[in-house]
N, C-alpha and C positions, 0 to 999 in steps of 0.2 A: 460495405463490410469485404474487405478483400482477401481471399484465400488465408484465413488465419488458419494455422496447422499447430497441433501439439508439437512441442519440442523447441519452441519460440521462447526466448530467455533473455534477460537483462539484468544489470546489476545497478546499483546506485550505492554512493559513498558519501558519509559524513565524518566530520569530527564532532565528538561530542562535548558541546558547549552548554553554558549555563541555562538556556532554555529548554534543553531536552533532558534536564535532569528530573528525577521523580520529584525533588523537593519543589522544583518550579512548576511541574504540571499539578501538582497537588494529588497525585497518585502515590504519595509515601512521603517520608521526613528526612530518606537517606539522598546523598548527592551521589547518584548513580544514572546510567542511561535508563530513562522511563520504558515501561512496558508500551504507552501510548506512541511515544515517538519511534519506537522499534517497529510498531504497526504502521505507522505512517511510511517510514522507510521502504517497508516491504511492499505497501500499496504503490508507491511510486514506481519500484522496480517493476511491478507486474503492469502498471498503466504505460510505462517506458518500453516495454516488450512488444505491445501491440499497436502503439501509436501509428506507426508508419502504414499499417494494414488498414487503417480505417479511411472511410470515404470522407470527402469533404463535408463539413456539418455534423460528423459522429464524434462522439466521444465514450469513454467507459467511466462508468460509476461502480463504486465498490458496494457490495450488498451483504457480503459475510466475511469474517474473519474467525479462524480456529488456530490459535497458536499458544505454544507454550515458550515462557521467557525463561531460558535454563541456566543463565549465569549473569552476573553483575558486571558492568562495565564501567570504569570510572572516568570523570571528566577529561578531556584532553587526548583521550584514545580514539583513534579512528573506527568506524562501523561500517560493514559492506552488507547490503542485502542483496539477494537475488530472487528471482520470480522466474518460474518455468511453467509455461502453458501445459496442463496435463490433459484438458478435456475442452471441446468446443460442441455445445447443445445448441444449435439457433445462435441466439445472441448471449447466451450464457456462457462465460470463461471460466475455467477453474485452475488456479496456480497452486504450484508448491513453491513454499517461500521459507528463505532461511535468513539468517544473520550471524554475522561473525565479527568479533573485535580482533585486536591483533594477536590475541593468546588463542581464543577458542571459539566453537560456536555456541552463539547465546540465544539463538531463536529458531524455531521450525513450525511448521504448519500449513493450513491450507488457506486460501483467499479467492473468495469468487467475486466476479466483476459482470456487469452487463453492457452490452454496446446500446447506446441510446442516441436517438436524434438530439442533438444539443439544443437546438430552437425549442422542440416540442417540450423538452423535459424542463427548460427555464421557462416556458408558459406555464407549466404545472406550479413551479415555485412560485412565480408572480400572481397566480390565481391563489393560491393559498394566502399570501402577503394580502392580498385585498380583502381577504374573507376576516382578517384580523383587525382591520382598519375601522 
């Protein structure tokens, strides 16, 4: 982990398509941008913000999300998410996250990620898989 400092930020953008709708996620029956898809877009922006600061073999994993979904967004509209790093506490990273559609802000909150060694993390996953077989 190289010199990750508060203030680092990134944005991601998508067009709302069928697979991002609440009706497709099973998180509602309406055809609007789903909260799970919005959270995923916010997490992507946070990961993107710190990616270039990680050492080889490191990655980040999401551990906490606290967001408000403020307004609906229809299919076909573009949504942009941003993440700005607020705190660095060892390997713990805390981001302010927001999302906007083409008309208004649709989401806001906080997201936590941890920097982990990818191989060690995946070894834990594989160990869990072996326990279930």
